N, CA, C and O of each residue as an XYZ file, in Angstrom:
852
protein
N     -63.846    -39.915     13.335
C     -64.069    -41.487     13.597
C     -62.208    -40.816     12.445
O     -62.016    -40.311     11.338
N     -61.266    -41.288     13.704
C     -60.026    -42.152     13.065
C     -59.419    -42.715     12.117
O     -59.876    -43.857     12.069
N     -58.311    -42.523     10.983
C     -58.892    -43.614      9.696
C     -57.947    -44.778     10.473
O     -57.206    -44.464     11.404
N     -58.031    -45.765     10.118
C     -56.988    -47.008     10.498
C     -56.024    -47.405      9.244
O     -56.107    -47.573      8.027
N     -55.267    -47.439     10.065
C     -54.091    -47.422      9.060
C     -52.308    -48.310      8.798
O     -51.635    -47.331      9.118
N     -51.689    -48.949      8.601
C     -50.704    -49.951      9.045
C     -50.261    -48.849     10.055
O     -50.706    -47.746     10.371
N     -49.267    -49.560     10.402
C     -48.321    -48.972     11.808
C     -47.946    -47.833     11.278
O     -48.117    -46.621     11.412
N     -47.022    -49.082     10.225
C     -45.764    -47.965      9.823
C     -46.203    -47.086      8.916
O     -45.576    -46.027      8.941
N     -47.211    -47.163      7.983
C     -47.740    -45.761      7.768
C     -48.433    -44.576      8.948
O     -48.478    -43.348      9.018
N     -48.787    -45.419      9.559
C     -49.122    -44.282     10.829
C     -47.782    -43.444     11.161
O     -47.428    -42.295     10.894
N     -47.136    -44.622     11.924
C     -45.945    -44.199     12.129
C     -45.125    -42.985     11.041
O     -44.234    -42.592     11.794
N     -44.983    -42.349      9.964
C     -44.508    -42.332      8.898
C     -45.312    -40.766      9.014
O     -44.724    -39.686      9.067
N     -46.924    -40.990      9.037
C     -47.038    -39.184      9.317
C     -47.108    -38.557     10.752
O     -47.372    -37.393     11.049
N     -46.811    -39.596     11.554
C     -46.180    -38.774     12.979
C     -44.769    -38.432     13.008
O     -44.302    -37.757     13.925
N     -43.931    -38.957     11.850
C     -42.906    -38.208     11.933
C     -43.262    -37.388     11.002
O     -43.056    -36.309     11.558
N     -43.729    -37.103      9.769
C     -43.263    -35.949      9.263
C     -43.820    -34.352     10.235
O     -42.997    -33.438     10.295
N     -44.775    -34.223     10.709
C     -44.938    -33.411     11.377
C     -44.234    -33.369     12.591
O     -44.739    -32.625     13.430
N     -42.858    -34.160     13.033
C     -42.349    -34.123     14.784
C     -40.880    -34.001     13.199
O     -40.097    -33.086     13.453
N     -40.701    -34.387     12.490
C     -39.774    -33.535     11.925
C     -39.819    -32.293     11.399
O     -38.811    -31.610     11.581
N     -40.890    -31.718     10.676
C     -40.094    -30.683     11.022
C     -41.154    -29.444     11.749
O     -41.619    -28.332     11.499
N     -41.156    -30.313     12.622
C     -41.279    -29.208     14.038
C     -39.776    -29.333     14.856
O     -39.756    -28.589     15.837
N     -38.818    -29.928     14.707
C     -37.394    -30.001     15.519
C     -36.399    -29.623     14.921
O     -35.301    -29.240     15.325
N     -37.191    -29.849     13.067
C     -35.522    -29.243     12.108
C     -36.243    -28.103     12.597
O     -35.296    -27.654     13.242
N     -37.132    -27.304     12.800
C     -37.262    -25.533     12.934
C     -37.066    -25.421     14.452
O     -35.952    -24.970     14.720
N     -37.614    -25.624     15.228
C     -37.283    -24.925     16.841
C     -36.744    -26.059     17.608
O     -36.818    -27.283     17.508
N     -35.861    -24.769     18.851
C     -35.591    -25.830     19.843
C     -35.667    -26.771     20.500
O     -35.943    -26.311     21.608
N     -35.586    -28.248     20.622
C     -36.771    -28.941     21.503
C     -36.945    -29.219     22.701
O     -37.270    -30.276     23.242
N     -36.621    -27.808     23.267
C     -37.693    -28.070     24.358
C     -39.042    -26.905     23.673
O     -40.137    -26.735     24.211
N     -38.690    -26.409     22.724
C     -39.883    -25.570     21.755
C     -40.805    -26.603     21.657
O     -41.859    -26.276     21.111
N     -40.716    -27.755     22.028
C     -41.467    -28.817     20.857
C     -42.844    -29.184     21.266
O     -42.153    -29.882     22.008
N     -43.749    -29.361     21.466
C     -44.595    -29.914     21.941
C     -45.468    -31.504     21.314
O     -45.982    -31.447     20.196
N     -45.514    -32.186     21.734
C     -46.165    -33.368     21.315
C     -47.670    -33.464     21.156
O     -48.343    -34.306     20.561
N     -47.932    -32.669     21.659
C     -50.072    -31.941     21.232
C     -49.622    -31.872     19.823
O     -50.163    -32.485     18.902
N     -48.756    -31.210     19.728
C     -49.241    -29.891     18.347
C     -48.914    -31.726     17.340
O     -49.602    -32.292     16.490
N     -47.383    -32.173     18.087
C     -47.543    -32.650     16.712
C     -48.324    -34.411     16.158
O     -48.401    -34.951     15.054
N     -48.838    -34.893     17.741
C     -50.191    -35.541     17.406
C     -51.567    -35.338     16.518
O     -52.327    -36.017     15.828
N     -51.351    -33.466     17.139
C     -52.596    -32.357     16.111
C     -52.665    -32.367     14.147
O     -53.403    -32.361     13.161
N     -51.334    -32.386     14.615
C     -50.364    -31.545     12.280
C     -50.578    -33.702     12.434
O     -50.581    -34.173     11.296
N     -50.659    -34.300     13.029
C     -50.965    -36.049     12.846
C     -52.153    -36.385     12.093
O     -52.391    -37.053     11.087
N     -52.923    -35.587     13.050
C     -54.229    -35.892     13.753
C     -54.286    -37.672     13.440
O     -54.581    -38.481     12.560
N     -53.938    -37.613     14.399
C     -52.980    -38.314     15.575
C     -53.071    -38.201     17.417
O     -52.491    -37.310     18.038
N     -53.692    -39.005     17.904
C     -53.602    -38.749     19.499
C     -52.314    -38.683     20.002
O     -51.173    -38.913     19.601
N     -53.018    -38.185     21.298
C     -51.513    -38.196     21.830
C     -51.116    -39.634     22.332
O     -49.946    -40.002     22.224
N     -52.186    -40.542     22.942
C     -51.807    -42.107     22.734
C     -50.575    -42.245     22.179
O     -49.398    -42.319     22.532
N     -51.612    -42.259     20.634
C     -51.548    -42.895     19.967
C     -49.462    -42.768     19.575
O     -48.720    -43.689     19.914
N     -49.006    -41.678     18.963
C     -47.825    -41.152     19.506
C     -46.791    -41.956     20.683
O     -45.778    -42.651     20.593
N     -47.480    -41.548     21.600
C     -46.656    -42.458     22.999
C     -46.658    -43.914     23.018
O     -45.798    -44.619     23.545
N     -48.273    -44.516     22.053
C     -47.610    -46.073     22.045
C     -46.447    -45.901     21.138
O     -45.424    -46.533     21.401
N     -46.481    -45.165     20.159
C     -45.860    -45.730     18.461
C     -44.740    -45.715     19.473
O     -44.038    -46.725     19.540
N     -44.366    -44.206     20.649
C     -42.355    -43.962     20.263
C     -42.571    -44.121     21.491
O     -41.566    -43.417     21.591
N     -42.883    -44.346     22.573
C     -42.567    -43.825     23.742
C     -43.162    -42.298     24.843
O     -44.096    -42.174     25.635
N     -42.122    -41.401     24.388
C     -42.290    -40.177     24.730
C     -41.284    -39.223     23.654
O     -40.712    -39.400     22.578
N     -41.427    -38.291     24.493
C     -40.882    -37.183     23.291
C     -39.575    -37.087     23.046
O     -39.176    -36.007     22.610
N     -38.775    -37.986     23.226
C     -37.515    -38.524     23.685
C     -37.304    -39.017     22.272
O     -36.927    -38.533     21.205
N     -37.792    -40.428     22.820
C     -38.623    -40.884     21.327
C     -39.078    -41.424     20.414
O     -39.284    -42.421     19.722
N     -39.211    -40.000     20.733
C     -39.537    -39.233     18.840
C     -38.779    -39.066     18.480
O     -38.408    -39.704     17.494
N     -38.008    -38.061     19.056
C     -37.329    -37.477     19.173
C     -35.498    -38.382     17.975
O     -34.928    -38.257     16.892
N     -35.433    -39.100     19.128
C     -34.371    -40.622     18.369
C     -35.260    -40.646     17.337
O     -34.671    -39.987     16.480
N     -36.728    -41.122     16.682
C     -36.913    -41.616     15.505
C     -36.096    -40.443     14.489
O     -35.077    -40.617     13.820
N     -36.845    -39.330     14.623
C     -36.433    -38.322     13.686
C     -35.022    -37.877     13.475
O     -34.564    -37.203     12.552
N     -34.241    -38.548     14.840
C     -32.854    -38.754     14.341
C     -32.382    -39.503     13.832
O     -31.421    -39.077     13.192
N     -32.577    -40.729     13.731
C     -32.422    -42.145     12.674
C     -33.228    -41.973     11.800
O     -33.704    -43.083     11.565
N     -33.920    -40.839     10.821
C     -34.367    -40.593      9.965
C     -32.630    -39.538      9.132
O     -32.161    -39.626      7.997
N     -32.199    -38.735     10.249
C     -31.684    -38.187     10.003
C     -29.445    -38.663      9.178
O     -28.568    -38.225      8.433
N     -29.867    -40.082     10.352
C     -28.583    -40.445      9.951
C     -28.691    -41.044      9.392
O     -27.672    -41.692      9.153
N     -30.167    -41.505      8.511
C     -30.294    -42.459      7.266
C     -30.794    -41.423      5.351
O     -31.341    -41.912      4.362
N     -30.371    -40.195      5.537
C     -30.815    -39.334      4.507
C     -29.365    -37.934      4.771
O     -28.778    -37.388      3.836
N     -29.191    -37.746      5.791
C     -28.096    -36.620      5.891
C     -26.252    -36.414      5.047
O     -25.623    -35.436      4.642
N     -25.788    -38.847      5.157
C     -24.441    -38.588      4.749
C     -24.754    -38.520      3.176
O     -23.738    -37.991      2.725
N     -25.784    -38.820      1.895
C     -26.179    -38.419      1.055
C     -26.366    -37.234      0.664
O     -27.018    -36.898     -0.325
N     -25.775    -36.503      1.459
C     -25.708    -34.997      1.439
C     -23.679    -35.232     -0.210
O     -23.257    -35.096     -1.358
N     -23.478    -35.534      0.840
C     -21.745    -35.631     -0.202
C     -21.829    -37.093     -0.437
O     -21.962    -38.236     -0.001
N     -21.516    -35.584     -2.254
C     -22.387    -36.883     -3.250
C     -20.441    -37.474     -3.639
O     -19.252    -37.162     -3.567
N     -21.325    -38.396     -4.009
C     -19.551    -39.280     -4.839
C     -19.597    -39.390     -6.610
O     -18.911    -39.879     -7.507
N     -21.088    -38.466     -6.431
C     -19.777    -38.353     -8.249
C     -20.136    -37.705     -8.738
O     -21.038    -37.599     -9.569
N     -18.985    -36.706     -7.974
C     -18.547    -35.568     -8.136
C     -17.368    -35.458     -8.552
O     -16.848    -34.349     -8.676
N     -16.425    -37.140     -8.983
C     -15.128    -37.290     -8.899
C     -14.725    -36.598    -10.008
O     -13.542    -36.348     -9.780
N     -15.001    -36.158    -11.034
C     -15.228    -35.773    -12.424
C     -13.862    -34.136    -12.544
O     -12.811    -33.801    -13.092
N     -14.976    -33.618    -11.532
C     -14.223    -32.337    -10.803
C     -13.385    -31.991    -10.474
O     -13.141    -32.635     -9.454
N     -12.191    -30.900    -10.750
C     -10.665    -30.554     -9.882
C     -11.135    -30.991     -7.939
O     -12.088    -30.607     -7.260
N     -10.675    -31.356     -7.806
C     -10.827    -31.918     -6.268
C     -10.909    -31.102     -5.489
O     -10.866    -31.521     -4.332
N     -11.070    -29.509     -5.672
C     -11.104    -28.198     -4.557
C     -12.974    -27.597     -5.392
O     -13.894    -26.969     -4.867
N     -12.824    -28.186     -6.847
C     -13.942    -27.782     -6.776
C     -15.112    -28.814     -6.688
O     -16.169    -28.357     -7.122
N     -15.179    -30.249     -6.176
C     -15.645    -31.318     -5.946
C     -15.542    -31.156     -3.869
O     -16.536    -31.465     -3.212
N     -14.467    -30.745     -3.286
C     -14.924    -30.620     -2.093
C     -14.876    -29.021     -1.622
O     -14.658    -28.541     -0.510
N     -15.151    -28.413     -2.847
C     -16.580    -27.333     -2.674
C     -17.674    -27.782     -2.343
O     -18.363    -27.972     -1.340
N     -17.679    -27.882     -3.179
C     -20.054    -28.110     -3.590
C     -19.903    -29.018     -2.697
O     -20.909    -28.563     -2.153
N     -19.646    -29.764     -2.106
C     -20.140    -30.872     -1.062
C     -20.116    -29.926      0.447
O     -21.066    -29.866      1.228
N     -19.007    -29.341      0.592
C     -18.742    -28.140      1.815
C     -20.234    -27.432      1.549
O     -21.195    -27.950      2.117
N     -20.429    -26.391      0.795
C     -22.152    -26.004      0.378
C     -22.852    -26.868      1.275
O     -23.294    -26.660      2.405
N     -22.869    -28.374      0.188
C     -24.735    -29.029      0.450
C     -25.152    -29.233      1.759
O     -26.277    -29.314      2.254
N     -23.074    -29.360      2.628
C     -23.425    -29.620      3.791
C     -24.068    -29.096      4.932
O     -24.775    -29.369      5.902
N     -23.228    -27.855      4.090
C     -23.745    -26.498      5.204
C     -24.858    -25.520      4.778
O     -24.974    -24.401      5.279
N     -25.826    -26.108      3.634
C     -27.106    -26.040      3.243
C     -28.122    -27.029      4.654
O     -28.923    -26.794      5.558
N     -27.724    -27.661      4.310
C     -28.402    -28.827      5.323
C     -28.519    -28.315      6.573
O     -29.592    -28.112      7.142
N     -27.440    -28.101      7.013
C     -27.656    -27.295      8.489
C     -27.927    -26.671      8.654
O     -28.742    -26.766      9.571
N     -27.726    -25.265      8.130
C     -29.046    -23.730      7.739
C     -29.576    -24.456      8.222
O     -29.442    -24.629      9.434
N     -30.662    -25.414      7.234
C     -31.890    -25.426      6.966
C     -32.997    -26.327      8.227
O     -34.216    -26.412      8.372
N     -31.962    -26.805      8.858
C     -32.734    -27.622     10.515
C     -31.804    -27.194     11.348
O     -31.291    -28.138     11.950
N     -31.388    -26.196     11.623
C     -30.291    -26.050     12.355
C     -30.293    -25.846     14.379
O     -29.429    -25.571     15.212
N     -31.894    -26.196     14.429
C     -31.785    -26.446     15.730
C     -31.858    -27.534     16.450
O     -31.699    -27.687     17.662
N     -32.211    -28.575     15.293
C     -32.077    -30.361     14.798
C     -31.054    -30.265     15.311
O     -30.691    -30.725     16.394
N     -30.264    -29.387     14.243
C     -28.898    -29.849     14.570
C     -27.454    -29.414     16.089
O     -26.285    -29.539     16.456
N     -28.489    -28.997     16.316
C     -27.929    -28.833     17.656
C     -28.531    -29.579     18.997
O     -27.748    -30.179     19.734
N     -29.617    -29.539     19.228
C     -29.961    -31.080     19.700
C     -29.458    -32.304     19.741
O     -29.086    -33.031     20.662
N     -29.523    -32.445     18.243
C     -28.488    -33.779     17.053
C     -26.431    -33.693     17.574
O     -26.019    -34.840     17.742
N     -25.828    -33.110     17.696
C     -25.267    -32.431     18.194
C     -24.610    -32.867     19.681
O     -23.429    -33.203     19.771
N     -25.462    -32.822     20.763
C     -25.220    -32.119     22.058
C     -25.716    -30.974     22.458
O     -25.862    -30.812     23.670
N     -26.202    -29.594     21.248
C     -25.792    -28.745     21.979
C     -27.260    -29.102     22.912
O     -27.043    -29.285     24.109
N     -28.679    -29.209     22.473
C     -29.815    -29.414     22.847
C     -30.038    -30.405     24.116
O     -29.419    -31.396     24.503
N     -30.887    -29.897     24.474
C     -31.493    -30.246     26.236
C     -31.881    -32.040     26.079
O     -32.866    -32.704     26.400
N     -30.933    -32.282     25.608
C     -31.423    -33.869     25.172
C     -30.806    -33.881     25.830
O     -31.158    -34.309     26.929
N     -29.373    -33.397     25.621
C     -27.933    -33.939     26.750
C     -27.516    -34.814     26.268
O     -27.867    -35.049     25.112
N     -26.508    -35.757     26.988
C     -26.513    -36.867     26.875
C     -27.075    -38.058     27.103
O     -27.428    -38.356     28.244
N     -27.234    -38.883     26.083
C     -28.573    -40.156     25.500
C     -27.240    -41.166     24.920
O     -26.474    -40.809     24.025
N     -27.151    -42.743     25.788
C     -26.354    -43.509     24.816
C     -26.942    -43.786     23.626
O     -26.395    -44.553     22.834
N     -28.213    -43.152     23.339
C     -28.839    -44.398     21.893
C     -29.022    -42.617     20.738
O     -29.602    -42.500     19.658
N     -28.194    -41.413     21.639
C     -28.202    -40.191     20.851
C     -26.770    -40.583     20.152
O     -26.751    -40.591     18.922
N     -25.589    -40.904     20.857
C     -24.636    -41.218     20.867
C     -24.572    -41.917     20.303
O     -24.450    -41.309     19.240
N     -24.539    -43.146     20.006
C     -24.426    -44.240     18.858
C     -24.794    -43.710     17.750
O     -24.153    -43.791     16.703
N     -25.881    -43.113     17.902
C     -26.568    -42.569     15.804
C     -25.776    -41.350     15.871
O     -25.233    -41.513     14.779
N     -25.266    -40.219     16.310
C     -23.564    -40.099     16.012
C     -22.439    -40.529     16.003
O     -21.434    -39.931     15.618
N     -22.512    -41.595     16.424
C     -21.236    -41.864     15.985
C     -21.521    -43.047     14.503
O     -20.714    -43.524     13.705
N     -22.747    -43.172     14.606
C     -22.992    -43.358     12.639
C     -23.154    -42.368     12.410
O     -22.062    -41.808     12.505
N     -23.879    -41.700     12.139
C     -23.453    -40.782     11.014
C     -21.899    -39.539     11.111
O     -21.600    -38.461     10.597
N     -21.289    -40.486     12.061
C     -20.211    -39.374     11.623
C     -19.003    -40.593     11.058
O     -18.021    -40.342     10.361
N     -19.452    -42.057     11.636
C     -18.714    -43.079     10.382
C     -19.218    -42.506      9.071
O     -18.473    -41.848      8.345
N     -20.743    -42.809      8.707
C     -21.174    -42.560      7.833
C     -20.830    -41.910      6.404
O     -20.848    -42.277      5.229
N     -20.410    -40.411      7.341
C     -20.548    -39.116      6.643
C     -18.419    -39.190      5.310
O     -17.939    -39.028      4.188
N     -18.033    -39.660      7.167
C     -16.956    -39.779      7.553
C     -16.289    -41.116      5.754
O     -15.931    -40.726      4.643
N     -16.367    -42.131      6.119
C     -16.489    -43.158      4.789
C     -17.091    -41.922      3.939
O     -16.434    -40.928      4.248
N     -18.016    -41.616      3.054
C     -18.055    -41.382      1.826
C     -17.530    -40.216      1.321
O     -17.718    -40.055      0.115
N     -16.856    -39.260      1.970
C     -15.534    -38.255      1.783
C     -14.491    -39.049      1.856
O     -13.387    -38.536      1.675
N     -14.566    -40.192      2.080
C     -12.882    -40.679      2.681
C     -13.480    -41.420      0.882
O     -12.488    -41.429      0.154
N     -14.529    -41.879      0.250
C     -14.145    -42.036     -0.559
C     -14.305    -41.779     -2.271
O     -14.271    -42.397     -3.335
N     -14.507    -40.365     -1.697
C     -13.752    -38.970     -3.725
C     -12.731    -39.742     -3.170
O     -12.747    -40.964     -3.314
N     -11.470    -38.938     -2.294
C     -10.524    -39.439     -1.899
C      -9.357    -40.582     -2.677
O      -8.616    -40.488     -3.656
N      -9.697    -41.853     -1.499
C      -9.288    -42.479     -1.727
C      -9.159    -43.764     -3.070
O     -10.214    -44.193     -3.537
N      -7.763    -44.316     -3.626
C      -7.707    -44.931     -4.810
C      -7.906    -45.783     -5.155
O      -7.460    -46.178     -6.233
N      -9.037    -46.790     -4.033
C      -9.999    -47.463     -3.354
C     -10.997    -47.199     -2.882
O     -11.490    -46.186     -2.386
N     -11.519    -48.912     -3.188
C     -12.930    -48.299     -2.539
C     -13.055    -48.950     -0.896
O     -14.118    -48.900     -0.277
N     -12.207    -49.357     -0.512
C     -11.873    -49.775      0.920
C     -11.480    -48.455      1.936
O     -11.261    -47.338      1.467
N     -11.445    -48.643      2.851
C     -11.879    -46.922      3.956
C     -11.367    -48.039      5.803
O     -12.026    -48.675      6.625
N      -9.538    -47.611      5.587
C      -9.415    -48.211      6.416
C      -9.735    -47.761      7.793
O     -10.169    -46.631      8.015
N      -9.513    -48.687      8.759
C      -9.251    -48.191      9.880
C      -9.273    -47.108     10.654
O     -10.027    -46.445     11.365
N      -7.313    -47.209      9.957
C      -7.473    -45.249     10.349
C      -7.360    -44.700      9.482
O      -6.863    -43.597      9.713
N      -7.581    -44.887      8.432
C      -8.493    -43.764      7.627
C      -9.915    -43.224      8.559
O     -10.116    -42.317      9.366
N     -10.275    -43.702      8.295
C     -12.039    -43.505      9.042
C     -11.358    -42.291     10.802
O     -11.909    -41.290     11.261
N     -10.314    -42.854     11.196
C     -10.279    -42.137     12.367
C      -9.321    -41.544     12.818
O      -8.830    -41.339     13.929
N      -9.018    -41.170     11.290
C      -8.474    -39.376     11.445
C      -9.708    -38.698     10.121
O      -9.562    -37.549      9.703
N     -10.635    -39.429      9.708
C     -11.449    -37.994      9.126
C     -12.643    -37.999     10.616
O     -13.209    -36.989     11.034
N     -12.767    -39.190     11.110
C     -13.363    -38.589     12.428
C     -12.948    -37.455     13.234
O     -13.626    -36.514     13.645
N     -11.792    -37.694     13.379
C     -11.072    -36.631     14.352
C     -11.608    -34.859     13.264
O     -12.398    -34.002     13.659
N     -11.179    -34.860     12.521
C     -10.831    -33.899     11.413
C     -12.815    -33.406     11.408
O     -13.136    -32.220     11.484
N     -13.767    -34.408     11.319
C     -14.695    -33.915     11.168
C     -15.477    -33.132     12.464
O     -16.203    -32.157     12.271
N     -15.259    -33.615     13.602
C     -14.994    -33.244     15.136
C     -14.833    -31.614     15.420
O     -15.471    -30.894     16.189
N     -13.829    -31.328     14.587
C     -13.179    -29.640     14.448
C     -14.464    -29.277     13.563
O     -15.373    -28.543     13.950
N     -14.401    -29.879     12.367
C     -15.833    -29.161     11.280
C     -16.800    -28.709     11.955
O     -17.119    -27.521     11.968
N     -17.518    -29.854     12.756
C     -18.943    -30.408     13.925
C     -18.989    -29.283     14.946
O     -19.973    -28.814     15.519
N     -17.499    -28.901     15.060
C     -17.605    -27.682     16.363
C     -17.679    -26.410     15.939
O     -18.104    -25.424     16.541
N     -16.992    -26.559     14.275
C     -16.977    -24.931     14.032
C     -18.900    -24.078     13.193
O     -19.422    -22.977     13.016
N     -19.209    -25.618     12.962
C     -20.048    -25.141     12.481
C     -21.141    -25.148     13.368
O     -22.130    -24.501     13.023
N     -21.178    -26.111     15.091
C     -22.429    -25.575     16.295
C     -21.772    -23.603     16.623
O     -22.534    -22.637     16.673
N     -20.300    -23.543     16.782
C     -20.340    -22.168     16.766
C     -20.748    -20.713     15.965
O     -20.795    -19.542     16.341
N     -21.056    -21.498     14.479
C     -21.876    -20.822     13.630
C     -22.782    -20.365     13.718
O     -22.940    -19.160     13.523
N     -23.484    -20.980     13.967
C     -25.291    -21.621     14.405
C     -25.354    -20.467     15.042
O     -25.978    -19.492     14.624
N     -24.721    -20.510     16.074
C     -24.359    -20.749     17.578
C     -24.938    -19.057     18.009
O     -25.648    -18.390     18.762
N     -23.814    -19.039     16.644
C     -23.912    -17.125     16.605
C     -22.708    -17.048     17.948
O     -22.753    -16.238     18.874
N     -21.730    -18.050     17.759
C     -20.264    -18.190     18.664
C     -18.583    -17.525     17.018
O     -17.583    -16.809     16.961
N     -19.364    -18.393     16.169
C     -17.895    -18.189     15.469
C     -18.059    -17.249     14.482
O     -18.751    -16.231     14.441
N     -17.287    -17.771     13.671
C     -17.337    -16.486     12.353
C     -18.367    -16.746     11.486
O     -19.186    -17.475     12.044
N     -18.757    -16.402     10.101
C     -19.143    -16.318      9.160
C     -19.835    -17.730      8.269
O     -19.078    -18.697      8.359
N     -20.560    -17.893      7.799
C     -20.697    -19.190      6.897
C     -19.188    -19.114      5.972
O     -18.328    -19.993      6.027
N     -19.116    -18.157      5.325
C     -18.258    -18.187      3.862
C     -16.648    -18.603      4.858
O     -15.633    -19.118      4.389
N     -16.856    -18.225      6.134
C     -15.818    -19.260      7.113
C     -15.791    -19.965      7.161
O     -14.764    -20.624      7.001
N     -17.037    -20.468      7.455
C     -16.467    -22.013      8.204
C     -16.824    -22.890      6.887
O     -16.348    -23.996      6.634
N     -17.678    -22.232      6.170
C     -16.791    -23.008      4.606
C     -15.341    -23.369      4.158
O     -14.815    -24.241      3.466
N     -14.884    -22.114      4.997
C     -13.559    -22.349      4.305
C     -12.761    -23.257      4.829
O     -12.128    -24.094      4.185
N     -12.768    -23.093      6.259
C     -12.685    -24.221      7.705
C     -12.559    -25.850      7.350
O     -11.638    -26.650      7.511
N     -13.854    -25.971      6.814
C     -14.391    -27.279      6.357
C     -13.445    -27.301      5.357
O     -12.371    -27.852      5.596
N     -13.745    -26.561      3.754
C     -13.213    -27.282      2.794
C     -11.419    -26.614      2.954
O     -10.500    -27.045      2.257
N     -11.339    -26.085      3.464
C      -8.953    -26.352      3.581
C      -9.329    -27.831      4.938
O      -8.798    -28.941      4.956
N     -10.079    -27.439      5.624
C      -9.959    -28.591      6.583
C     -10.273    -30.696      6.198
O     -10.254    -31.637      6.991
N     -10.453    -30.678      5.099
C     -10.966    -31.840      4.852
C      -9.581    -31.677      3.709
O      -9.251    -32.706      4.298
N      -9.008    -31.533      3.176
C      -7.838    -30.894      1.906
C      -6.771    -31.220      2.265
O      -5.998    -32.006      1.716
N      -6.545    -30.186      3.958
C      -5.859    -30.626      4.110
C      -5.370    -31.686      5.060
O      -4.169    -31.765      5.318
N      -6.501    -32.734      5.739
C      -6.766    -33.519      6.222
C      -6.060    -34.893      5.282
O      -5.392    -35.815      5.751
N      -6.356    -34.731      4.188
C      -6.205    -35.863      2.474
C      -4.468    -36.027      2.225
O      -3.507    -36.775      2.047
N      -4.872    -34.959      2.345
C      -3.278    -34.078      1.923
C      -2.498    -34.063      2.907
O      -1.761    -35.017      3.156
N      -2.521    -33.400      3.343
C      -1.053    -33.690      4.800
C      -1.304    -34.869      5.875
O      -0.507    -35.807      5.873
N      -2.237    -34.864      6.673
C      -2.311    -35.174      8.325
C      -2.897    -36.893      8.107
O      -2.545    -37.783      8.882
N      -3.875    -37.148      6.868
C      -3.859    -38.940      6.747
C      -2.825    -40.043      6.457
O      -2.746    -41.222      6.803
N      -1.687    -38.844      5.326
C      -0.746    -39.690      5.453
C       0.810    -39.433      6.675
O       1.481    -40.329      7.187
N       0.920    -38.477      6.775
C       1.123    -38.524      8.525
C       1.250    -39.711      9.561
O       2.205    -40.232     10.136
N      -0.477    -39.975      9.555
C      -0.473    -40.371     10.960
C      -0.591    -42.506     10.515
O      -0.622    -43.505     11.234
N      -0.621    -42.281      8.979
C      -0.402    -43.900      8.764
C       1.389    -43.769      8.627
O       1.927    -44.875      8.561
N       2.393    -42.514      8.576
C       2.900    -43.332      8.558
C       3.931    -43.593     10.042
O       4.955    -44.245     10.251
N       2.976    -42.642     10.954
C       3.318    -42.978     12.428
C       3.344    -44.664     12.507
O       3.737    -45.175     13.556
N       3.121    -45.112     11.917
C       2.333    -46.714     11.938
C       3.890    -47.671     11.804
O       4.323    -48.576     12.517
N       4.293    -47.203     10.929
C       5.637    -47.874     10.238
C       6.536    -46.874     10.947
O       6.979    -46.079     10.119
N       7.107    -46.543     12.584
C       8.043    -46.082     12.567
C       8.233    -47.187     14.464
O       7.331    -47.401     15.274
N       9.331    -47.510     14.525
C      10.512    -48.573     14.918
C       9.060    -48.817     16.867
O       8.665    -47.910     17.599
N       8.775    -50.233     16.964
C       8.129    -49.805     18.502
C       9.089    -49.313     18.917
O      10.242    -49.566     18.569
N       8.540    -48.126     20.153
C       9.813    -47.395     20.758
C      10.606    -47.135     21.106
O      11.297    -47.240     22.120
N      10.571    -46.451     19.600
C      11.562    -45.273     19.628
C      11.210    -44.361     19.163
O      10.943    -43.994     18.019
N      11.204    -43.661     20.809
C      11.097    -42.918     21.210
C      10.906    -41.272     20.922
O      10.098    -40.406     21.259
N      12.595    -41.379     19.782
C      13.258    -40.322     19.209
C      12.746    -39.681     17.749
O      12.925    -38.523     17.372
N      12.151    -40.611     17.132
C      11.238    -39.615     15.933
C      10.381    -39.327     16.718
O      10.635    -38.124     16.778
N       9.092    -39.535     17.754
C       8.370    -38.661     17.487
C       8.240    -37.121     19.148
O       7.407    -36.559     19.859
N      10.028    -37.194     18.835
C      10.428    -35.750     19.712
C      10.301    -34.879     18.998
O      10.973    -35.134     17.999
N       9.800    -33.921     18.899
C       9.681    -32.612     17.996
C      11.738    -31.661     18.245
O      12.384    -31.434     19.268
N      12.004    -31.440     16.986
C      13.671    -31.445     16.550
C      13.442    -29.678     17.088
O      12.559    -28.975     16.596
N      14.128    -29.323     17.849
C      13.919    -27.735     18.180
C      15.234    -27.460     17.419
O      15.657    -26.309     17.312
């Protein structure tokens, strides 16, 4: 006889094995029947709460969005900036490595493909990670739109490097770490000031944008 639990508690009991499964294996290898069995639930109950396998994956992705940004610690500002960035980069790569299958699917590298809800979660994750990274470096707690725009662009490069690394198409973990850590420092010290300064160029002053040969 199955237990009667509060719906939210029952959903949490289903999400726990679902998270383990999606973190451990590619999306296509995860079976709803196995998740239902591990949760001591019926397949029908899983579908009742989550709709289908995609809905179950998106629920796991929602948890990732809520949890992963906290990997970027904001309580290390007493450290030299290079050490702070190094520690946060190592923590980020640890988190990715522990759930590489889900990371590939979550970044669009898996069979779930393009999906508006998944893309919205991806955007939210990038915004939250970028904002936490910037809060470690900006002199005020306010994250300006141009700062967020710049750091999101830098995160795109870093994300690509991680996808290539865990997919066996890029460098080693040490090389990926060096790329990310130095990318963050360069973005803060060089790229962001240049992007902010571009706003002060006079409208129509195309000569200011022309490279000098």
